[in-house]
Backbone bond lengths (Angstrom), bond angles and torsions (degrees), N, CA, C in turn:
res aa  C-N    CA-C-N  psi(-1)  N-CA   C-N-CA  omega(-1)  CA-C   N-CA-C  phi
1 M - - - 1.433 - - 1.531 108.37 -
2 N 1.322 117.69 121.00 1.455 123.24 -177.89 1.518 110.69 -106.87
3 E 1.310 117.14 78.95 1.450 120.87 177.28 1.518 109.57 -104.39
4 S 1.307 116.43 142.93 1.447 121.26 176.69 1.526 109.33 -80.13
5 T 1.312 116.19 136.50 1.460 119.98 179.31 1.528 111.43 -95.27
6 T 1.328 117.61 0.42 1.463 120.74 179.46 1.513 110.17 -98.97
7 C 1.296 115.26 150.07 1.452 121.70 178.29 1.532 108.83 -72.01
8 P 1.335 119.37 132.10 1.466 120.58 -176.66 1.530 113.43 -68.56
9 T 1.317 118.74 -15.19 1.468 120.19 -179.80 1.523 112.78 -89.86
10 K 1.307 118.60 -9.43 1.468 121.42 179.22 1.518 109.55 -79.70
11 Q 1.339 115.37 148.72 1.453 120.50 177.80 1.516 109.05 -115.56
12 F 1.315 115.69 148.42 1.448 121.73 -177.69 1.518 109.44 -123.66
13 T 1.314 115.83 153.25 1.455 121.17 178.05 1.521 109.18 -138.73
14 S 1.313 115.71 146.39 1.458 119.87 175.54 1.529 110.42 -80.87
15 S 1.324 116.61 -7.43 1.466 121.80 179.76 1.526 110.11 -107.41
16 A 1.327 116.25 54.22 1.461 120.71 -174.39 1.529 112.10 -62.29
17 S 1.329 118.05 -41.65 1.464 119.42 -179.51 1.526 110.67 -65.79
18 L 1.319 118.40 -36.32 1.451 121.73 176.45 1.527 110.44 -69.57
19 A 1.321 116.81 -34.38 1.459 120.74 178.12 1.529 110.54 -62.53
20 V 1.317 117.05 -38.85 1.467 120.79 177.74 1.532 109.80 -63.47
21 I 1.321 116.69 -41.30 1.468 120.63 176.64 1.529 109.49 -63.42
22 G 1.323 116.77 -40.64 1.461 120.78 178.68 1.512 112.43 -61.36
23 I 1.324 116.32 -40.53 1.466 120.19 178.04 1.527 109.84 -63.16
24 K 1.327 116.98 -42.08 1.467 121.13 179.57 1.523 110.89 -66.35
25 L 1.336 117.89 -42.59 1.463 120.67 179.38 1.523 111.12 -64.33
26 A 1.334 116.81 -38.31 1.463 120.64 177.17 1.530 110.14 -66.93
27 E 1.317 116.34 -39.61 1.468 121.38 178.22 1.528 111.55 -64.15
28 L 1.333 117.10 -40.05 1.467 121.81 178.70 1.530 112.82 -76.92
29 K 1.333 116.31 -12.29 1.468 122.02 -174.51 1.530 110.08 54.14
30 L 1.318 115.10 45.62 1.455 122.23 -175.63 1.529 112.40 -62.59
31 F 1.317 117.62 -31.90 1.464 122.00 -176.21 1.532 111.78 -86.59
32 E 1.318 117.49 -3.94 1.466 122.10 -175.55 1.535 113.75 -58.20
33 P 1.359 120.19 -44.46 1.473 118.65 177.09 1.528 113.24 -58.93
34 I 1.313 117.34 -33.36 1.468 120.21 178.16 1.524 109.48 -69.50
35 K 1.338 117.09 -41.78 1.469 119.99 177.94 1.523 111.58 -61.50
36 Q 1.329 116.71 -36.14 1.452 120.79 -177.21 1.517 113.00 -81.01
37 Q 1.318 118.67 -36.25 1.460 121.39 -169.93 1.522 115.21 -100.53
38 V 1.326 117.90 -28.03 1.472 119.93 -176.68 1.527 108.80 -93.08
39 Q 1.328 115.71 114.10 1.464 122.32 -178.20 1.527 109.54 -115.51
40 I 1.324 116.86 95.99 1.464 122.02 -179.67 1.521 107.98 -90.59
41 A 1.322 115.94 127.48 1.465 121.48 -177.92 1.530 109.38 -75.99
42 Q 1.318 115.15 89.04 1.457 121.04 -179.94 1.522 107.87 -154.21
43 K 1.313 116.17 140.13 1.461 118.73 -179.53 1.524 110.66 -70.44
44 T 1.316 114.88 154.50 1.459 121.56 178.84 1.521 108.66 -107.39
45 V 1.320 116.01 116.93 1.458 120.54 175.81 1.523 108.65 -99.08
46 K 1.315 117.56 -62.29 1.464 122.18 178.02 1.519 112.03 -115.95
47 D 1.335 116.91 -35.52 1.461 122.35 -177.27 1.522 109.51 -127.73
48 T 1.319 116.07 143.85 1.464 120.00 176.13 1.527 108.77 -74.43
49 P 1.325 117.60 160.06 1.464 119.45 177.56 1.533 112.81 -57.50
50 T 1.327 118.23 -37.81 1.465 119.16 179.51 1.528 111.32 -70.87
51 D 1.332 117.99 -30.30 1.465 119.85 174.06 1.526 110.36 -63.63
52 K 1.314 115.96 -37.88 1.466 120.24 178.87 1.529 111.06 -68.27
53 L 1.340 116.26 -37.26 1.468 119.40 175.27 1.530 110.22 -63.50
54 Y 1.322 116.02 -39.58 1.466 121.07 178.66 1.524 110.64 -64.30
55 D 1.336 116.88 -40.34 1.470 120.60 176.35 1.530 110.93 -61.14
56 A 1.331 116.42 -39.80 1.474 120.01 177.82 1.523 110.07 -63.23
57 L 1.324 117.28 -43.71 1.464 121.08 178.89 1.522 111.55 -62.25
58 I 1.314 117.12 -46.40 1.469 121.04 -179.40 1.528 110.20 -60.44
59 S 1.316 116.74 -42.34 1.466 120.64 179.78 1.519 111.63 -62.46
60 L 1.331 116.70 -42.22 1.459 120.05 178.28 1.524 110.63 -65.17
61 L 1.336 116.98 -40.16 1.464 120.22 176.52 1.529 111.30 -64.15
62 A 1.330 116.18 -30.22 1.462 121.10 179.86 1.525 112.34 -79.64
63 G 1.332 116.72 -0.66 1.459 119.71 175.58 1.512 115.04 103.37
64 A 1.325 117.98 7.89 1.463 119.90 179.21 1.521 109.52 -67.07
65 H 1.312 116.43 140.21 1.453 121.68 178.08 1.516 111.43 -89.70
66 G 1.312 116.94 -9.04 1.461 122.05 179.44 1.507 109.74 -170.35
67 L 1.322 115.74 171.98 1.466 120.25 -178.01 1.525 112.61 -65.23
68 V 1.302 116.85 -23.23 1.461 120.12 -179.36 1.528 111.43 -60.96
69 E 1.332 117.10 -21.29 1.466 120.98 -178.68 1.529 113.62 -88.55
70 I 1.327 118.44 1.78 1.471 120.18 179.07 1.522 110.24 -58.52
71 N 1.317 117.11 -42.80 1.466 120.17 -177.27 1.525 112.42 -64.19
72 T 1.321 117.68 -34.88 1.462 119.67 -177.41 1.524 112.65 -90.92
73 R 1.314 118.34 -30.73 1.469 120.92 -177.00 1.518 113.06 -89.93
74 L 1.329 117.85 -40.69 1.461 120.37 -172.85 1.521 113.35 -108.07
75 R 1.313 118.04 -46.76 1.475 119.44 -178.99 1.517 111.08 -63.25
76 A 1.314 117.00 -31.24 1.466 121.09 -179.39 1.529 112.10 -81.30
77 D 1.331 118.20 -0.22 1.460 122.22 -176.05 1.531 110.60 -127.98
78 P 1.337 118.09 76.96 1.467 120.32 -177.17 1.529 113.49 -62.15
79 A 1.327 117.78 -28.49 1.465 119.70 179.01 1.525 110.41 -65.79
80 L 1.321 117.82 -38.64 1.457 121.41 177.78 1.529 110.02 -67.47
81 Q 1.315 117.06 -39.13 1.472 120.68 176.41 1.526 110.23 -59.31
82 R 1.326 116.86 -46.11 1.467 121.43 -179.64 1.529 111.63 -63.44
83 A 1.340 116.46 -37.02 1.464 120.26 -179.27 1.524 111.31 -62.64
84 F 1.319 117.13 -32.04 1.460 121.13 178.58 1.530 111.84 -90.79
85 G 1.330 117.01 7.62 1.460 120.65 177.46 1.504 114.64 83.69
86 R 1.320 117.15 14.70 1.467 121.19 178.96 1.513 109.72 -101.27
87 S 1.325 116.83 137.79 1.462 120.51 178.11 1.528 111.44 -90.59
88 R 1.319 116.50 -16.57 1.466 121.95 178.52 1.514 108.41 -155.36
89 C 1.326 116.12 175.57 1.462 121.14 179.94 1.526 109.10 -129.71
90 A 1.309 115.83 135.66 1.461 120.69 178.25 1.528 109.81 -70.77
91 E 1.303 115.83 151.96 1.460 122.26 177.30 1.526 108.78 -70.88
92 Q 1.316 117.20 147.30 1.464 121.12 -172.49 1.522 113.47 -59.74
93 S 1.317 119.03 -35.66 1.469 120.00 -179.52 1.525 110.90 -69.11
94 V 1.321 117.20 -30.88 1.457 121.47 178.07 1.536 109.84 -71.15
95 V 1.320 116.47 -39.14 1.472 120.61 176.04 1.519 109.33 -63.41
96 Q 1.312 117.50 -42.03 1.465 121.35 178.58 1.518 110.78 -63.18
97 D 1.335 117.67 -40.05 1.469 121.07 177.20 1.533 111.09 -60.85
98 T 1.324 116.20 -38.43 1.466 120.42 178.60 1.516 110.68 -64.11
99 L 1.328 117.43 -44.52 1.462 119.91 178.02 1.528 111.18 -64.51
100 N 1.320 116.65 -36.53 1.461 120.52 177.85 1.524 111.81 -67.24
101 A 1.343 117.17 -27.03 1.465 121.81 -179.70 1.528 112.50 -79.99
102 C 1.322 117.77 -8.67 1.467 121.16 -178.46 1.527 110.82 -68.98
103 T 1.319 114.48 141.32 1.459 122.37 179.66 1.532 109.05 -110.36
104 P 1.331 117.60 169.49 1.467 119.05 174.44 1.537 112.23 -57.28
105 E 1.324 117.02 -31.82 1.463 120.77 176.37 1.535 110.84 -64.07
106 N 1.349 116.57 -38.78 1.464 120.14 177.08 1.524 111.32 -65.12
107 V 1.330 116.71 -35.02 1.464 120.36 177.85 1.523 109.43 -65.20
108 E 1.329 117.48 -42.20 1.466 121.09 176.40 1.532 110.95 -62.19
109 Q 1.342 116.36 -42.36 1.464 120.20 177.98 1.526 110.70 -61.36
110 M 1.327 116.56 -40.60 1.460 120.97 179.19 1.527 110.31 -65.40
111 E 1.330 117.24 -41.76 1.464 120.31 178.01 1.527 110.67 -60.95
112 Q 1.326 117.27 -41.57 1.463 120.81 178.67 1.528 110.83 -65.93
113 A 1.323 116.92 -40.15 1.465 120.73 178.74 1.525 110.46 -65.64
114 M 1.333 117.25 -41.06 1.460 120.72 178.27 1.529 110.91 -65.07
115 E 1.319 116.44 -38.23 1.463 120.76 175.74 1.534 110.06 -61.77
116 S 1.305 116.33 -41.89 1.468 121.12 178.15 1.529 111.19 -63.14
117 I 1.315 116.89 -42.67 1.467 121.34 178.40 1.531 109.68 -64.12
118 Y 1.325 116.37 -43.09 1.467 120.48 179.29 1.527 110.78 -61.34
119 R 1.317 116.83 -45.49 1.466 120.43 -179.48 1.521 112.03 -64.02
120 Q 1.315 116.15 -37.40 1.460 119.88 -175.90 1.531 112.75 -77.39
121 H 1.331 118.29 -35.39 1.464 120.68 -169.75 1.528 115.93 -115.71
122 S 1.325 118.64 -12.17 1.460 120.02 -173.77 1.523 112.10 -84.53
123 Q 1.319 115.72 134.25 1.456 120.10 173.84 1.525 110.22 -72.43
124 G 1.324 117.36 -29.11 1.461 121.15 178.41 1.515 111.81 -63.72
125 Y 1.313 117.05 -40.04 1.464 120.65 179.90 1.525 110.68 -71.05
126 Q 1.313 117.67 -33.78 1.454 122.16 -176.17 1.527 113.38 -86.30
127 H 1.326 117.35 1.82 1.465 121.04 -177.37 1.534 110.77 -65.89
128 D 1.323 116.66 137.36 1.460 122.76 178.41 1.527 109.10 -89.75
129 Y 1.324 116.80 97.06 1.455 121.51 -176.98 1.535 112.16 -72.76
130 Q 1.327 117.82 -20.14 1.459 120.76 177.33 1.529 110.99 -71.37
131 A 1.335 116.24 -33.39 1.462 120.81 -177.76 1.529 111.92 -78.47
132 R 1.333 117.71 -41.82 1.465 120.55 -178.57 1.526 109.87 -164.02
133 F 1.331 114.75 161.30 1.456 120.01 176.88 1.520 110.44 -69.39
134 Q 1.304 115.62 154.80 1.457 120.53 173.59 1.524 107.28 -94.52
135 V 1.319 116.69 127.13 1.452 122.05 -178.30 1.525 108.92 -94.78
136 L 1.318 115.66 124.13 1.458 121.58 177.02 1.512 108.30 -114.65
137 D 1.313 117.44 135.68 1.453 122.13 179.75 1.525 108.07 -104.95
138 V 1.321 116.41 107.64 1.457 121.42 -178.14 1.520 108.75 -126.71
139 D 1.332 117.34 132.16 1.464 121.57 178.46 1.522 108.52 -96.60
140 M 1.316 116.24 107.61 1.461 121.56 -179.93 1.523 111.33 -110.07
141 S 1.336 117.15 15.22 1.463 120.32 -173.36 1.524 112.53 -69.87
142 G 1.294 117.99 -31.34 1.449 120.24 -178.00 1.516 113.11 70.83
143 L 1.331 116.69 19.62 1.463 119.62 179.08 1.522 109.74 -66.51
144 P 1.331 116.95 144.33 1.469 118.94 -179.29 1.525 111.17 -67.26
145 C 1.308 114.42 149.28 1.459 119.93 176.27 1.525 108.41 -98.54
146 G 1.312 116.01 171.31 1.459 120.05 -179.05 1.513 112.08 -67.48
147 P 1.340 117.59 156.11 1.465 120.91 -177.17 1.531 113.42 -67.30
148 K 1.320 117.95 -17.08 1.459 119.88 -179.16 1.525 112.55 -98.84
149 A 1.331 117.85 3.29 1.460 121.47 179.48 1.526 109.53 -69.79
150 A 1.335 116.09 150.78 1.457 120.42 179.55 1.524 109.78 -62.12
151 F 1.306 116.97 133.19 1.454 124.99 178.44 1.538 112.23 59.93
152 A 1.321 117.77 26.81 1.466 121.49 -179.15 1.523 109.64 -71.22
153 R 1.312 114.92 144.60 1.460 121.14 174.68 1.516 107.38 -122.34
154 H 1.306 116.74 148.58 1.455 118.24 -174.71 1.530 113.39 -82.18
155 R 1.304 118.36 -11.05 1.462 120.71 179.46 1.520 109.45 -130.74
156 L 1.328 114.30 145.06 1.458 119.97 175.38 1.508 109.36 -84.15
157 R 1.322 115.36 152.57 1.455 120.36 176.21 1.527 108.37 -123.47
158 G 1.303 117.20 159.44 1.457 121.27 177.54 1.514 111.88 82.40
159 P 1.346 116.56 -156.83 1.461 121.02 -174.86 1.526 112.83 -60.78
160 A 1.328 117.48 -31.73 1.462 119.65 -179.04 1.527 111.38 -66.49
161 A 1.331 117.55 -22.64 1.464 120.64 -178.73 1.521 111.48 -69.88
162 Q 1.327 118.18 -24.63 1.454 121.45 179.90 1.530 111.83 -89.01
163 S 1.310 117.00 18.40 1.459 121.22 -178.62 1.522 110.22 -60.47
164 S 1.319 115.34 149.29 1.458 119.85 -179.00 1.520 112.16 -83.70
165 R 1.335 118.44 -1.55 1.458 120.22 -179.79 1.526 110.16 -71.64
166 P 1.312 117.55 129.01 1.470 119.37 177.65 1.532 109.80 -75.04
167 P 1.320 118.19 151.26 1.452 120.75 176.28 1.524 110.25 -63.80
168 I 1.328 116.27 142.37 1.463 120.71 -179.87 1.519 110.04 -125.74
169 G 1.316 115.76 162.44 1.456 121.13 175.96 1.509 112.20 94.16
170 P 1.353 115.95 168.96 1.463 120.14 -179.72 1.520 111.10 -65.95
171 G 1.290 116.62 132.31 1.464 121.50 178.37 1.511 113.11 76.45
172 A 1.334 117.27 15.08 1.463 120.35 -178.32 1.516 110.01 -62.72
173 G 1.305 115.95 138.92 1.456 120.66 178.55 1.516 112.95 86.61
174 Q 1.333 118.54 -9.79 1.456 122.08 179.03 1.525 108.92 -96.63
175 P 1.335 117.35 152.82 1.458 119.27 178.80 1.536 110.94 -61.39
176 L 1.306 115.35 145.64 1.457 121.55 -179.90 1.518 109.26 -71.59
177 R 1.336 116.81 129.89 1.470 120.98 178.62 1.519 108.52 -88.27
178 R 1.316 116.12 144.39 1.458 121.55 -179.00 1.526 110.48 -128.30
179 N 1.334 116.17 151.14 1.446 120.20 175.01 1.521 109.99 -82.63
180 R 1.324 118.27 -176.37 1.464 120.33 -175.76 1.516 113.78 -67.23
181 R 1.335 117.78 -19.05 1.464 121.17 177.54 1.531 111.68 -89.80
182 G 1.313 118.06 -4.92 1.450 121.45 178.44 1.509 114.51 95.61
183 S 1.336 117.63 -0.57 1.466 120.01 178.96 1.515 110.58 -78.60
184 A 1.327 115.51 147.49 1.465 120.36 179.56 1.512 109.23 -67.66
185 L 1.327 115.47 141.91 1.465 120.75 177.69 1.505 110.46 -92.07
């Protein structure tokens, strides 16, 4: 007997951890200052311009490398749309049209809205500097990362390249060899 044990009205997403973040962002109304302050001169057919901006943000959070992936990453995932408080998703070309319609004034409005979001939600902005210093942990060592790290490069550039540390390990100081696909050997 092949019966489904899941309710047919429930929706599932492969981006469950992102969906939880979406629920929290919707609960905090994090995008509200942008909805209130950014006024893009564009007609609304199905989605408002700020809804389209929100769709672009959700897609980028979902791992899209560009707006062209909105249709495959977000439109194909209604559960993720619902988690962020959206009932539907705009088509990628419509989102691109909205970004193209933005003016320098809209960029200023967005900067002001982002400043408002930062002031309202950031712990850095709310820090009491009179009571104690704020400790920031920044790695400025410029030490090389492993060859299999994401976006790793085999040579340092800038001031870190003039480091007095001698190269270590087998083949140190020699150019990195690569296979035909470009991966380090």
